[in-house]
C-alpha positions as CSV (number, residue, x, y, z in Angstrom):
1,M,157.1,191.4,56.0
2,K,159.6,189.8,53.6
3,K,158.3,186.4,54.6
4,K,154.7,187.4,53.8
5,L,155.7,188.8,50.5
6,M,157.6,185.7,49.6
7,M,154.6,183.5,50.5
8,L,152.4,185.8,48.3
9,V,154.8,185.4,45.3
10,V,154.8,181.6,45.8
11,T,151.0,181.5,45.9
12,I,150.7,183.5,42.7
13,M,153.3,181.4,40.9
14,S,151.5,178.2,41.9
15,M,148.2,179.5,40.7
16,W,149.8,180.5,37.4
17,L,151.3,177.1,36.9
18,M,148.0,175.4,37.7
19,A,146.2,177.5,35.1
20,C,148.8,176.7,32.5
21,S,148.5,172.9,33.2
22,M,144.8,173.1,32.5
23,E,145.2,174.6,29.0
24,S,144.5,172.5,25.9
25,P,147.5,171.0,24.1
26,I,146.0,172.7,21.0
27,E,145.8,176.0,22.7
28,N,149.3,176.2,24.1
29,G,151.2,174.2,21.5
30,D,152.7,171.8,24.1
31,R,152.3,168.1,24.2
32,A,152.7,165.6,27.0
33,D,155.9,164.3,25.5
34,G,157.3,167.8,24.9
35,D,157.1,167.6,21.1
36,S,155.0,170.6,20.0
37,D,155.7,170.1,16.2
38,E,154.0,166.7,15.5
39,L,150.2,166.3,15.7
40,V,149.2,163.2,17.6
41,V,145.6,162.0,16.9
42,G,143.8,159.2,18.7
43,F,141.2,157.3,16.7
44,S,138.6,155.2,18.5
45,I,136.9,152.9,16.0
46,S,133.7,151.0,16.8
47,T,135.0,147.7,15.3
48,L,137.7,146.5,12.9
49,N,135.7,143.3,12.4
50,N,133.8,145.1,9.6
51,P,135.3,145.7,6.2
52,F,133.8,149.2,6.0
53,F,135.6,150.4,9.1
54,V,138.8,148.7,8.1
55,T,138.7,150.7,4.9
56,L,137.9,153.8,6.8
57,Q,140.9,153.2,9.0
58,E,143.2,152.7,6.0
59,G,142.1,156.0,4.5
60,A,142.9,157.8,7.8
61,E,146.3,156.1,8.1
62,A,147.3,156.9,4.6
63,K,146.4,160.6,5.0
64,A,148.1,160.7,8.4
65,D,151.3,159.3,6.9
66,E,151.1,161.9,4.1
67,L,150.7,164.8,6.5
68,G,153.3,163.6,9.0
69,I,150.7,162.9,11.7
70,E,151.1,160.2,14.4
71,L,147.8,158.2,14.4
72,I,147.0,156.0,17.4
73,T,144.1,153.7,16.5
74,V,142.1,151.6,19.1
75,D,139.4,149.0,18.3
76,A,136.4,149.1,20.6
77,Q,135.3,145.7,19.2
78,D,131.6,146.9,19.3
79,D,131.8,147.1,23.1
80,D,130.4,150.4,24.5
81,A,132.3,150.1,27.8
82,K,135.6,149.3,26.0
83,Q,135.2,152.3,23.8
84,V,134.8,154.6,26.9
85,N,138.0,153.0,28.4
86,D,139.9,153.3,25.1
87,V,139.1,157.0,25.0
88,E,140.2,157.5,28.6
89,D,143.5,155.8,27.7
90,L,144.0,158.1,24.7
91,I,143.5,161.1,27.0
92,Q,146.1,159.7,29.4
93,R,148.5,159.3,26.5
94,G,148.3,163.0,25.8
95,V,146.9,163.0,22.3
96,D,146.1,166.4,20.7
97,I,142.8,165.5,19.1
98,I,140.5,162.5,19.4
99,L,138.5,161.0,16.5
100,I,135.6,158.8,17.6
101,N,133.5,156.5,15.5
102,P,131.0,155.6,18.1
103,T,129.7,152.1,18.9
104,D,126.5,153.8,20.1
105,S,125.6,157.4,19.9
106,S,124.3,157.5,23.5
107,S,126.8,155.5,25.4
108,V,129.7,157.4,23.8
109,V,128.6,160.6,25.4
110,S,130.6,160.0,28.6
111,A,133.8,159.5,26.5
112,V,133.2,162.7,24.7
113,E,132.6,164.5,28.0
114,S,135.9,163.1,29.4
115,S,137.7,164.5,26.4
116,N,135.9,167.8,26.8
117,A,137.0,167.9,30.5
118,A,140.6,167.3,29.4
119,N,140.3,170.1,26.8
120,I,141.0,167.7,23.9
121,P,138.8,168.5,20.8
122,V,136.6,165.6,19.6
123,I,135.7,164.9,15.9
124,T,133.0,162.2,15.4
125,V,133.4,160.0,12.3
126,D,130.5,158.3,10.4
127,R,128.3,158.1,13.5
128,G,127.5,161.0,15.7
129,S,127.2,161.5,19.5
130,D,124.0,162.4,21.4
131,G,125.9,164.7,23.7
132,G,129.1,166.4,24.7
133,E,130.9,169.1,22.8
134,I,131.8,168.0,19.2
135,T,134.1,170.2,17.2
136,A,133.1,168.6,13.9
137,H,131.2,165.6,12.5
138,I,132.3,163.9,9.3
139,A,129.9,161.5,7.6
140,S,127.7,160.8,4.6
141,D,124.1,162.0,4.6
142,N,122.6,158.8,6.0
143,V,119.1,160.1,5.6
144,A,119.6,160.8,1.9
145,G,121.2,157.4,1.5
146,G,118.2,155.7,3.1
147,E,115.9,157.5,0.7
148,M,118.1,156.4,-2.2
149,A,117.8,152.8,-1.1
150,A,114.0,153.0,-0.8
151,E,113.6,154.6,-4.2
152,L,115.6,151.8,-5.8
153,L,113.4,149.2,-4.1
154,V,110.2,151.0,-5.2
155,E,111.6,151.0,-8.8
156,L,112.4,147.3,-8.7
157,V,109.5,145.7,-6.7
158,G,106.7,148.3,-7.4
159,E,104.6,150.4,-5.2
160,G,102.8,148.7,-2.3
161,A,105.1,145.6,-2.3
162,Q,105.9,143.9,0.9
163,V,109.4,144.5,2.1
164,V,111.6,144.1,5.2
165,E,113.9,146.5,6.9
166,L,117.0,145.1,8.7
167,E,118.1,147.7,11.2
168,G,121.5,148.5,12.5
169,I,122.6,148.8,16.1
170,P,119.8,150.4,18.1
171,G,120.8,153.8,19.3
172,S,123.5,154.4,16.7
173,S,123.0,157.6,14.6
174,A,123.6,155.6,11.4
175,A,120.8,153.2,12.1
176,R,118.4,156.1,13.1
177,E,119.2,158.2,10.1
178,R,119.3,155.4,7.5
179,G,116.0,154.2,8.9
180,E,114.5,157.7,8.8
181,G,115.5,158.2,5.2
182,F,114.2,154.8,4.2
183,N,110.8,155.3,5.8
184,N,110.5,158.8,4.4
185,V,109.9,157.0,1.1
186,A,108.6,153.6,2.3
187,D,105.8,154.9,4.4
188,N,104.1,156.1,1.3
189,D,105.3,153.7,-1.4
190,L,106.0,150.3,0.2
191,D,104.5,147.9,2.7
192,V,107.2,147.4,5.4
193,V,105.8,144.2,7.1
194,T,108.6,144.1,9.7
195,A,111.7,146.0,10.8
196,Q,114.2,144.1,13.0
197,S,117.7,144.7,14.2
198,A,120.6,142.6,13.2
199,N,123.2,144.9,14.7
200,F,125.1,145.6,11.5
201,N,126.4,142.0,11.7
202,R,126.4,139.4,8.9
203,A,125.8,136.4,11.0
204,E,122.8,138.1,12.7
205,G,121.6,139.2,9.4
206,L,121.5,135.6,8.2
207,T,119.7,134.4,11.4
208,V,117.1,137.2,11.5
209,M,116.4,136.9,7.8
210,E,115.9,133.1,8.1
211,N,113.2,133.8,10.7
212,I,111.6,136.6,8.7
213,L,111.3,134.4,5.6
214,Q,109.5,131.7,7.5
215,S,106.9,134.1,8.9
216,N,106.6,136.4,5.9
217,P,106.7,134.3,2.8
218,D,105.2,137.0,0.6
219,I,108.0,139.6,1.0
220,V,109.7,140.6,-2.2
221,G,112.3,143.1,-1.0
222,V,114.8,143.9,1.7
223,F,116.6,147.0,2.8
224,A,119.6,146.4,5.1
225,H,121.2,149.3,7.0
226,N,124.6,148.0,6.0
227,D,126.2,145.5,3.6
228,E,127.1,143.0,6.2
229,M,123.5,142.5,7.1
230,A,122.5,142.5,3.4
231,L,125.1,139.8,2.7
232,G,123.7,137.7,5.6
233,A,120.2,138.2,4.2
234,L,121.4,137.1,0.8
235,E,122.7,133.8,2.3
236,A,119.4,133.2,3.9
237,A,117.5,134.0,0.7
238,I,119.7,131.6,-1.3
239,A,119.3,128.8,1.3
240,A,115.5,129.3,1.2
241,G,115.4,129.2,-2.6
242,R,114.4,132.9,-2.8
243,D,116.7,134.0,-5.6
244,D,114.0,136.4,-6.6
245,L,114.3,138.5,-3.4
246,V,115.5,142.1,-4.1
247,I,118.1,143.1,-1.5
248,V,119.6,146.5,-1.2
249,G,122.5,147.3,1.2
250,F,124.5,150.3,2.4
251,D,128.2,151.0,2.5
252,A,129.5,149.5,-0.8
253,T,132.0,147.2,0.8
254,E,134.1,145.1,-1.6
255,D,132.1,141.9,-1.0
256,A,128.8,143.7,-1.5
257,V,129.9,145.4,-4.8
258,A,131.1,142.0,-6.0
259,E,127.6,140.6,-5.3
260,V,126.0,143.5,-7.1
261,D,128.2,142.7,-10.1
262,T,126.8,139.1,-10.1
263,G,123.3,140.4,-9.9
264,R,122.5,138.7,-6.6
265,L,122.4,142.0,-4.7
266,A,120.2,144.7,-6.3
267,G,122.3,147.6,-5.1
268,T,124.2,149.3,-2.3
269,V,124.6,152.9,-1.3
270,A,128.3,153.9,-1.5
271,Q,129.7,155.9,1.4
272,Q,133.3,156.2,0.3
273,P,134.9,155.2,3.7
274,V,138.4,156.0,2.4
275,L,137.4,159.6,1.8
276,I,135.7,159.8,5.2
277,G,138.9,158.7,6.9
278,E,140.9,161.2,4.8
279,E,138.5,164.0,5.6
280,A,138.7,163.2,9.4
281,I,142.5,163.5,9.4
282,E,142.5,166.7,7.3
283,A,140.0,168.3,9.7
284,A,142.3,167.4,12.6
285,M,145.3,169.0,10.9
286,S,143.3,172.1,10.1
287,L,142.2,172.3,13.7
288,F,145.7,171.8,15.0
289,N,146.9,174.7,12.7
290,G,144.3,177.0,14.2
291,E,142.0,177.1,11.2
292,D,138.2,177.2,11.3
293,I,136.4,174.0,10.3
294,E,132.8,173.3,9.5
295,E,130.7,171.6,12.2
296,F,129.4,169.1,9.6
297,I,131.6,167.9,6.8
298,P,129.5,165.8,4.4
299,V,131.0,163.1,2.1
300,E,129.1,162.5,-1.1
301,L,127.1,159.3,-1.6
302,D,126.6,157.2,-4.7
303,L,124.3,154.4,-5.7
304,I,125.8,151.2,-7.0
305,R,123.2,149.0,-8.7
306,D,122.9,146.0,-10.9
């Protein structure tokens, strides 16, 4: 009888310990390294080969230092598979919260679901995820930004003018939303003769724009989903002797703003990446402290123009 009772006690204790081990670090206040006082945040960034995301990272790091948060940043290098592996590594390292700036809104779903399975809250930054459980999303209103860019083009080139849309990475929420906003206006007020992807990349923006200029000599305006592509398009326009081409970008990177100041870029939609990074860290701290946070935390846009 005593032996059976002892076995029952051992079984109950084992089940209790297993249940405890499955709890979220946020829920039970424990961390893998035993330090329950310091919040450790993992941040998976799509690429640090883009000035916008470098600035976003700097904003996050500065706010993390200010709040006493350990921030572990990993660079996906615009590689979907690497980002999934990076997030798996952050999970194994026992971070409390994961911030993800997706390379692609669809491919990132498996990384989000892995975090969900590990009971680690996920906050998406700048770009969203098509699936998985997201605690909060922090970004500018990309649809509104696309509309702002289209309205500027209409003002500068006139209604019905032939223009081009340089699209971002196919499948990314930023590309979808900026394109949606742009076409909300352009479908009625502009003639978009072609829309082609240059993957948010300056070199690709240059190459794609060179080809477009050869096949569409009558275009007078360009909207690029980010400044890197806009700057590539500007190089192509200058090389082709098209100084008259009106080009509008998105992000307000340092290089783009400098070109707006010279008048060679017509404008860029400012996202304030530093503020996005700061908001992401503040949201993580609020979550760690058990506070309620909004599902969508918008960051105000501004239009920088010549």
